[in-house]
N, C-alpha and C positions, 0 to 999 in steps of 0.2 A: 493736378488734373483740372482744377477750377481755372487756372491761368490759361491752359490749353483750350478749354472750352470758350473762354472769353475771346481769345485770339481768333478761334474759328467763327464764332458768332458775329464778330465785328468785321471780319474780312469782307471786302466788297462783293466777292462771289456769292457768299451766303446771303447777304442782304439782297443782291440782285435776284437771286433765285427765289427768295421769299416774296419779293415784289412781283416777280413773274407769275408765281402760283396764284397770288391774290388777284392780280389783273386777269389771269387766265380763267379763274373761276367766275369772275364777274362777266367776262366776255362770253363764256359758255352759257351763262344764264340769259344773256341778251339774245344770243343766237338761238337758244332753245325757244325763247318766247317768239322770236321771229318765225321760226319753223311752225310751232304749235298754233300761234295766234294769227299769223298772216299768210304764210305760204300754204300750209296744209288745207286750210279752208278754201283757198283758191283752187288747189289741186282737186279737192273734193267737189267743188262746183263744176270744174271741167270734166270730171269723171262721173257726172250724174249724181252729185250730192252723196258720194260714198264717204262715210265717216271712218277714217282710218283707225282712230282710237278704238272703235267698237268692231273692228274686224278681228274675229277670233274663231277658233274651232273648239268645240267641246270634246274633250277626250273621254271624260266620264262625268255623269251627272252628280250633282251634290245632294244635299238633304232634300231639296225640292227638285223634282225632275224638270228638265227644260221643255221647250226652248226658252232661252234667256234673251231678252231684248237688248241688253247692254252687257258690256264686260263687267261693270260694277255689279249688276244683278247676278251674274254667274259667279263672281267671287263671293258675293254675300251668301249665295246658296252653298258655297263650298265646292263648286264644280272645278275639275281640273281642265284647264284651258290652254290652248296654244295661241299665244297673242301675237300673230303675225302683223297686225296693224301697228302695234307699238314698235315692232321691229322696223317696219317701213319708216315710221317717224324717226327712229334712232339713226337709221342709215342716212336719211335726208339731213338730219341735224349734223351728223359727222361730215358729210360732204360739204355742207355750208361752212362749218367751222374750219375744215381743212382748206377750203378755197379762200376764206377770209384771212387765215393765217398766211397762206401763200401770197396773197395780195399785199399784206402788211410787210412781210419779209422782202418782197420785191421792191416795194416803195422805200424801205429802209436801206436796202442795198444800193438803190439809185442815189440816195442822199449821201451814202458813205463812199461813193466812187472817188478815188484820189484824183486831184487835178493833175494835168499833164506836167511833167518835169519842166522847170524853166530852162531855157536855152543858156548854156554856160557862157559867161562873159570873158572868161580867160581860158588859156590852153597852155600846156607845158612847152617850154623852149625845147626843140629837138636836140640841142647840144648840151645844155646844162640842167635841163628839167625844171627851171624856175618858172612859176606861173607868170605869163605875160598877157596883157589885154589882146583880144581877138584882132583889133585894128592895128596893133603894133607891127612895125616893119623891122625893128631891131630889138634884140633882147637887152633890157636895162642891166642885167647882171653880167653877161659875158660879151655883149656887143655884137653878137652874131646876127647876120641878116636872116630874117625868118619870113615865112609865107603868111600873108594876111588871111585870116579866117573870117568868114561871114560876110 
């Protein structure tokens, strides 16, 4: 069993997957910071300084009755809240991550495109099927006259 595990762990696929997960987690943290620290403050400014993080609805008061100025204050009081502002942040984060991954895959696919097939320099003789150069007018193997290609 140890031998099988070693073969699995050392396979390129497992290592590629591990690297992808680590890079993905780091990339997710960067995009989350982009959304939370740069984009959402701009959106908040455009929407009249609405703070999406503190957009919530109180379902039931906590130990201390509301109103609560912030989500943190509501949670500290033990209130049950519906945190739709955090949901908006999560949706924006998801859309940005999905778009970023799409753009990366698109760029990688462009780099991976296969170059066009080279034009063949030979063709088979129609009589003996020996490969002859495209410019040849006679087959070197059977002596037959052949059509020049190219």
